[in-house]
ZAMARGU-4260 file (C-alpha; in steps of 0.2 Angstrom, whole numbers, plus 5000, padded with zeros to 4 digits):
<rodrens>
0) 5669/5241/5165 | 5667/5240/5147 | 5679/5227/5139 | 5689/5238/5127 | 5692/5223/5116
5) 5674/5219/5114 | 5664/5228/5100 | 5650/5237/5110 | 5632/5233/5105 | 5619/5247/5105
10) 5606/5243/5118 | 5588/5239/5113 | 5575/5252/5112 | 5567/5245/5127 | 5584/5246/5137
15) 5586/5264/5130 | 5569/5269/5137 | 5574/5263/5154 | 5590/5274/5152 | 5579/5289/5149
20) 5569/5285/5164 | 5585/5284/5175 | 5590/5301/5169 | 5573/5309/5170 | 5572/5304/5189
25) 5587/5316/5192 | 5593/5306/5206 | 5599/5288/5210 | 5586/5275/5207 | 5585/5257/5213
30) 5579/5242/5203 | 5562/5243/5213 | 5561/5262/5208 | 5562/5257/5190 | 5550/5243/5192
35) 5537/5255/5199 | 5541/5268/5185 | 5540/5256/5171 | 5528/5243/5177 | 5540/5229/5172
40) 5545/5214/5182 | 5562/5213/5191 | 5568/5200/5178 | 5564/5212/5163 | 5572/5227/5172
45) 5587/5216/5175 | 5589/5211/5157 | 5588/5229/5151 | 5600/5235/5164 | 5613/5222/5159
50) 5612/5230/5141 | 5615/5247/5148 | 5629/5241/5160 | 5638/5232/5145 | 5637/5248/5135
55) 5645/5258/5149 | 5632/5271/5150 | 5626/5267/5168 | 5635/5262/5184 | 5630/5257/5202
60) 5633/5269/5216 | 5645/5264/5230 | 5633/5267/5244 | 5618/5256/5247 | 5600/5262/5248
65) 5586/5255/5258 | 5572/5248/5247 | 5560/5240/5259 | 5569/5224/5257 | 5587/5220/5257
70) 5599/5236/5254 | 5602/5239/5235 | 5615/5249/5226 | 5606/5263/5217 | 5609/5265/5198
75) 5614/5281/5190 | 5620/5288/5173 | 5639/5285/5171 | 5644/5303/5172 | 5661/5299/5164
80) 5654/5292/5148 | 5654/5309/5139 | 5655/5327/5141 | 5643/5342/5140 | 5648/5360/5134
85) 5639/5375/5140 | 5640/5394/5137 | 5632/5407/5147 | 5630/5424/5139 | 5628/5440/5149
90) 5628/5458/5143 | 5647/5460/5146 | 5654/5443/5147 | 5653/5425/5141 | 5656/5411/5153
95) 5661/5394/5145 | 5662/5377/5154 | 5664/5359/5151 | 5654/5347/5163 | 5653/5328/5165
100) 5636/5320/5161 | 5631/5323/5179 | 5633/5342/5175 | 5648/5343/5187 | 5659/5357/5181
105) 5676/5351/5175 | 5684/5367/5169 | 5678/5384/5164 | 5683/5401/5158 | 5676/5419/5156
110) 5680/5431/5142 | 5674/5449/5140 | 5660/5452/5127 | 5650/5466/5118 | 5632/5460/5117
115) 5630/5472/5102 | 5643/5463/5091 | 5637/5452/5077 | 5631/5434/5081 | 5644/5426/5069
120) 5658/5434/5080 | 5650/5429/5096 | 5647/5411/5090 | 5665/5410/5084 | 5671/5415/5101
125) 5660/5402/5109 | 5667/5388/5097 | 5685/5393/5101 | 5682/5394/5119 | 5675/5377/5121
130) 5689/5370/5110 | 5702/5378/5121 | 5694/5370/5137 | 5693/5353/5129 | 5712/5355/5125
135) 5716/5360/5142 | 5707/5345/5149 | 5715/5334/5136 | 5698/5328/5130 | 5690/5326/5113
140) 5676/5335/5104 | 5669/5318/5100 | 5665/5315/5118 | 5652/5330/5118 | 5634/5324/5118
145) 5629/5342/5115 | 5631/5361/5118 | 5619/5372/5129 | 5618/5390/5126 | 5610/5402/5139
150) 5605/5419/5131 | 5599/5435/5139 | 5585/5437/5127 | 5568/5430/5122 | 5571/5413/5113
155) 5559/5403/5102 | 5564/5386/5110 | 5558/5375/5096 | 5567/5385/5083 | 5582/5389/5094
160) 5582/5407/5088 | 5581/5424/5097 | 5566/5434/5093 | 5566/5453/5096 | 5564/5465/5103
165) 5579/5461/5114 | 5596/5468/5119 | 5604/5456/5106 | 5602/5466/5091 | 5605/5457/5075
170) 5601/5440/5082 | 5583/5439/5077 | 5579/5423/5068 | 5598/5419/5066 | 5602/5401/5063
175) 5612/5398/5079 | 5612/5379/5079 | 5617/5378/5060 | 5631/5391/5062 | 5639/5384/5078
180) 5638/5366/5071 | 5649/5371/5057 | 5663/5373/5070 | 5656/5360/5083 | 5647/5346/5075
185) 5636/5341/5089 | 5618/5345/5094 | 5615/5363/5100 | 5602/5368/5113 | 5597/5386/5116
190) 5586/5394/5129 | 5583/5410/5138 | 5594/5412/5153 | 5580/5413/5166 | 5573/5397/5161
195) 5590/5389/5163 | 5593/5397/5180 | 5576/5390/5186 | 5582/5373/5180 | 5598/5375/5190
200) 5589/5380/5206 | 5577/5366/5206 | 5590/5352/5201 | 5591/5339/5214 | 5576/5344/5223
205) 5568/5329/5231 | 5550/5334/5229 | 5545/5328/5211 | 5530/5340/5212 | 5539/5356/5215
210) 5530/5371/5208 | 5542/5386/5208 | 5544/5403/5200 | 5562/5409/5198 | 5562/5428/5195
215) 5578/5436/5189 | 5580/5454/5194 | 5596/5461/5186 | 5599/5473/5171 | 5582/5467/5165
220) 5568/5456/5173 | 5561/5439/5168 | 5555/5423/5176 | 5556/5405/5173 | 5541/5394/5178
225) 5544/5376/5185 | 5529/5365/5185 | 5531/5347/5192 | 5550/5350/5190 | 5549/5354/5171
230) 5551/5371/5163 | 5534/5378/5156 | 5539/5388/5141 | 5522/5392/5133 | 5518/5390/5114
235) 5534/5398/5107 | 5545/5400/5122 | 5539/5417/5128 | 5531/5412/5145 | 5538/5421/5159
240) 5542/5438/5151 | 5536/5448/5165 | 5548/5462/5162 | 5537/5469/5148 | 5520/5468/5156
245) 5514/5486/5156 | 5511/5494/5172 | 5499/5509/5175 | 5509/5523/5181 | 5510/5542/5177
250) 5521/5547/5169 | 5524/5530/5160 | 5543/5527/5157 | 5550/5522/5141 | 5557/5504/5140
255) 5571/5497/5131 | 5559/5487/5120 | 5551/5503/5114 | 5535/5502/5124 | 5529/5513/5138
260) 5526/5508/5156 | 5535/5491/5156 | 5539/5484/5173 | 5557/5483/5168 | 5557/5502/5164
265) 5553/5505/5183 | 5561/5491/5192 | 5575/5484/5181 | 5593/5488/5186 | 5596/5499/5171
270) 5580/5509/5176 | 5586/5511/5194 | 5603/5517/5188 | 5594/5529/5176 | 5584/5536/5191
275) 5600/5537/5202 | 5609/5547/5188 | 5594/5560/5188 | 5598/5562/5207 | 5616/5566/5203
280) 5624/5549/5207 | 5636/5540/5195 | 5627/5523/5192 | 5627/5514/5175 | 5623/5496/5179
285) 5613/5484/5191 | 5630/5480/5199 | 5632/5499/5203 | 5615/5500/5211 | 5618/5484/5222
290) 5635/5491/5227 | 5626/5508/5232 | 5613/5498/5243 | 5627/5488/5251 | 5635/5505/5255
295) 5619/5511/5263 | 5616/5525/5251 | 5598/5530/5256 | 5592/5535/5238 | 5598/5518/5231
300) 5589/5509/5245 | 5573/5519/5243 | 5573/5515/5224 | 5576/5497/5226 | 5562/5495/5239
305) 5551/5504/5227 | 5556/5492/5213 | 5551/5478/5225 | 5534/5485/5227 | 5532/5486/5208
310) 5538/5468/5206 | 5526/5463/5220 | 5512/5469/5209 | 5517/5457/5195 | 5522/5443/5207
315) 5505/5444/5216 | 5496/5441/5199 | 5508/5426/5196 | 5503/5419/5213 | 5485/5421/5210
320) 5486/5412/5192 | 5499/5399/5195 | 5498/5395/5214 | 5517/5391/5216 | 5524/5384/5232
325) 5540/5395/5231 | 5546/5410/5222 | 5565/5412/5221 | 5573/5429/5217 | 5590/5429/5208
330) 5600/5441/5198 | 5611/5456/5203 | 5597/5466/5212 | 5592/5450/5222 | 5609/5453/5231
335) 5601/5468/5240 | 5591/5455/5250 | 5577/5461/5261 | 5578/5478/5253 | 5570/5471/5237
340) 5561/5456/5245 | 5551/5466/5258 | 5542/5476/5245 | 5538/5461/5235 | 5531/5452/5251
345) 5521/5467/5256 | 5511/5468/5240 | 5509/5449/5238 | 5502/5446/5255 | 5491/5461/5253
350) 5484/5456/5236 | 5483/5437/5236 | 5470/5425/5245 | 5476/5416/5260 | 5474/5399/5251
355) 5487/5405/5238 | 5500/5411/5251 | 5497/5399/5265 | 5512/5388/5260 | 5521/5401/5249
360) 5540/5403/5252 | 5548/5419/5245 | 5567/5418/5246 | 5583/5424/5238 | 5593/5412/5227
365) 5608/5404/5234 | 5624/5412/5227 | 5630/5401/5213 | 5642/5409/5200 | 5640/5393/5189
370) 5621/5392/5189 | 5620/5397/5171 | 5632/5384/5165 | 5624/5371/5176 | 5606/5375/5169
375) 5613/5375/5151 | 5621/5358/5154 | 5605/5351/5162 | 5596/5356/5146 | 5608/5346/5136
380) 5607/5331/5147 | 5588/5332/5148 | 5586/5333/5129 | 5600/5321/5124 | 5593/5307/5135
385) 5575/5310/5131 | 5566/5296/5123 | 5566/5305/5107 | 5585/5307/5106 | 5593/5294/5118
390) 5596/5281/5104 | 5606/5294/5094 | 5615/5300/5110 | 5621/5282/5115 | 5626/5277/5098
395) 5637/5293/5097 | 5645/5289/5114 | 5648/5271/5108 | 5658/5275/5093 | 5675/5266/5093
400) 5685/5282/5096 | 5676/5285/5112 | 5673/5267/5119 | 5691/5262/5117 | 5697/5275/5129
405) 5681/5276/5139 | 5682/5281/5157 | 5671/5273/5170 | 5666/5283/5185 | 5671/5276/5202
</rodrens>
């Protein structure tokens, strides 16, 4: 435990590099693991770990881990050394949360939200919501290492801005980071919701070379691409926007983006609800569609299976180009299970070469109501403890108002 009477010393850059490696491993690591990762000797690693222990940013796990020699206590980030704030925006609600540095949720809240309201109003709501949760936890804003935002829109990741067309009208090129930091003066990270759901899905996966596609099928359609456990975003953050791939079908349906024949205009939740209304059913949302399928409404089941075959056309192309080992389906329509998945599976195995599908696993995401928050928190942790930002993050955590009352995880 850090001595509260001792002035903390910022670890050296070499020690901070080791901290980045510990966080990047995404699981407990032994001293032997760190020697393998860094190429340094046991003595050198020991010296750098001592600096990090003295700073209170790492701890040893209680349980020992086999290491080829004598059992060792693995090392991990001290989850109690700081906090992460997260906000997950849907089209009708905002879900707020505060996590520890291990992205374990400490407290959360949900408020109703109109996606058409101005960005200033939305960001004010987020700032107030996060501050309210901090008060509830009796924690300080100064303990935050960052805020992660999950947005249901295309995001230019490097700029941290929404780029249209999207359902978030009025957000194009709005300075999200700058505006939110007026209320919450900490680093702000922004990404598309599907990328963050993909990060949440793959978190803690023991296979460091996992190649996964996460397809969200809800009101809209998009996918997150995981290559070697990292999100592939493309040049501007537009990778994975499969909902607006144009699909040849006559007549071509008008999409919300203004183009004709988009995949989303035939297989998105809003499009299926539209088709059900044309048949005389009262359906407005993806949730309405899923509820009708659960209630065994034949017309809804038929349209969802048709949507699965449309998705299968796109997924087959993804499999042929990227050769993932797993494709996971999430979102409201994924709750229809095999009704959606059977159509996808039919087309993928029909269109793709056996080599690409030999070890391919198609599955429905585990139900996790806080996946969006966890993904946002993972983004913050990954960024804050990267080699580029780790020095600034640790210096912030070691400010006197934090270290004097610092908590050490047991």
